Steps between C-alpha positions, in 0.01 A plus 500: 500500500228634732425324828124556514287191576395344171130535589544878488627481143228291337292806410776620267397221262208557262192307610476272196481176699279369776689553830668175602486354848860379496837633393743240371870555566666176391443192287655157468381232260123464527484710817463868586569664838340811646640762738426284804677196356176315427535256209251480212465235231498693174252352253479813287867555409451873453223406250692234308827696511732318741466162331827378653405625844657780700873574530603214272880478534564466126308820427659684792850396389433606140375841615797554730753405234337716234464797737875489552562479126259720304151626586398713207629663181177585305382343179711737293766233552503122501548282807591133531188378678193619308576298182558185705171550682316564173638172362390307811148641472486407132592141590224487760245634251599200291439262790845514660725351233399648165605839364200686360713788379291776655611842623463643851442847642575534871300721737449523875150361556212312347312817413805631312540168319137518389542866405788396275285225347218747426739750341662223297161384373415856394835547329446170319145582394548862400263797543193324355545172692551599862225351719585246771221260600516364853253321726250584771643435845860520383779688675797633302637786710432849631668729245236682296529267200519176696219623724272538199610157378394372842142378474371640830276803458513590870875560469450727197255750648736724704731553202268581210553581222735210430710461183316383189555169329378235745194273480391214722324171441391227739773268622487140380259592222644436154181609323513841666864535400435401139230764469735767628785390270291588196589863581772602255680723752595218742874444533518251785322288757636525855398212727602331824542122502339509846328812634682537830356823640147409395507210745727244328262433212619222270347486150366191331745255345576610146421869558852626434530274197178652373629852562821417314299367205276808486799733514661315211181507294451874549864603472538643852761442768448279805647646820493271803542667839698253712588750774342287775499157338844493339819322605371172633207603715236295315722197443655605168743781432213704361131428532440533125720191453222282646310579178791433265508846343760775456373860532638788295582695817542379859532720809664385821600661831423413866699177551776595255711677764369317808422837656739721306294724266531385139258439214540380144315512171594217260392510136549298184776659289269611218281679757790644701634654178222761529703665778778722369761686709324775692150348482509377859736489796554467873765657720540193718376225266747213479751667729772272643368467856148394403630277220739326741212426736289366212779278365557356846126448543464311173802281579353395834162441335660268247716323758203446731269400209235736636247403233480147642493634855206724413309200365567278804443756772211655307318166483559450873377849587193478278407159640530614861317828441203313356476297822476807726146572627398842373681465167254444216743468210862557398597685183832531326798294394832406657579736787267781394177401672183658639290336767136590435318539829153387595230765465496749787868466587699818440835448332633815667402366842671170423820666375515730804441211740761288323755779537441507875562125503827542308393427140533758221232471228277760339137566417520506121120515461214533745440123481858376458843505660817473293790271584828539310779361721865484394564227244750346744230452767528168680242230554500574874446872439198426282363281781563777750325765289193280457486429873498875570232562240290215639527653846405846371195382306389281787520796738308725260230239441455430869473869591154551353471269202574769243703814470386819331733700279730711717675737261596843628327780316833617364621161383483371146177317422562165332200378302415140427381418148140488624537849649648672196274746324446573130825530312678283756327166471618231255202448272353190347612398153348702218454869439223590744604766748859536379453867427490554877852361531645732237289808572773660709767443236297644211408814692855639522 
């Protein structure tokens, strides 16, 4: 191993992320520690990944034991852990106690899980029924297919032309979806229960039930992307369960391994049957080490009843956020929340200032900061985070009354709904203007 100072090695990484001000070297529970030993309260959890906190002993023990036993053999052979994990996921799809009887494909990330779902939908639909309809503002990954499924035109532009077979409609707009589903080439609808990367946008009550009904009426599959919302974060095992539906395909990742890369695509058996040997695969998908971490994660989640914890601590956090001067509103459910800031306050400035005060959050939109702490966060830690945020917003407000946007020219621009241009803005109900949303898709 080379002995060069780490700062001299940073330039060997591709510049795909905004340069960070801190470098974390250790974690414990809800806390992170930088190179100087400074402690930070982590209310982002690696973007809803470390739902049990950092360095959880049960996960660490499971990883150590499995590493000494068997790391990898490839999917040409069976292992003892992947089927057990698939069964546990099937139970959770059914609410925790009921077998649904679905089938699972394991991958290494959320994008790969969604890629599997898209390929499965195409295999199910056949060559004349291949289009996937997703929503404006959505985020489904950064592979070429999942990028086109992502409803953010600004992310598409550097990589044109993108693969064919994707169309977008406004989120939380059943009429727009119904119009699109009259197209005979649609195989599936891909939707998030909550749009996390768009700014934690929660649809109207009944939206997912309406989507399920429309999919049934038009004979297309419903794929629910639960990458960010799944496994207890919104107060149920999966966010679609708040609506009392069962999708045809569900994708999950992030929290599944509590930091160990693993993703999964679950499907009803009659849909999963469209995959035959050789249709899809993954070198590392479902390998023993990742599966051991996931099994240990799910056991702790059950033992700690994280769904109830997310409800209790989420209600506390939402209540206290609403009382902070400078916060206009709070969006989201459970422990996936966004604090919407008063006009003129930059979310990036707030997130940067909070980091200096020892609180990790992120600017998920220009007008909102995202909070997604570990599901095991304590009442005192929620209090502490809100005290820091109160201090930060008070300091910003007292500096000059308002703060202009302070994004570096090379950083990613996050647009609020009011700032999005044609093809990016959720439209009113009805048909007027919808051609602008789909113009990019139909020009492939």
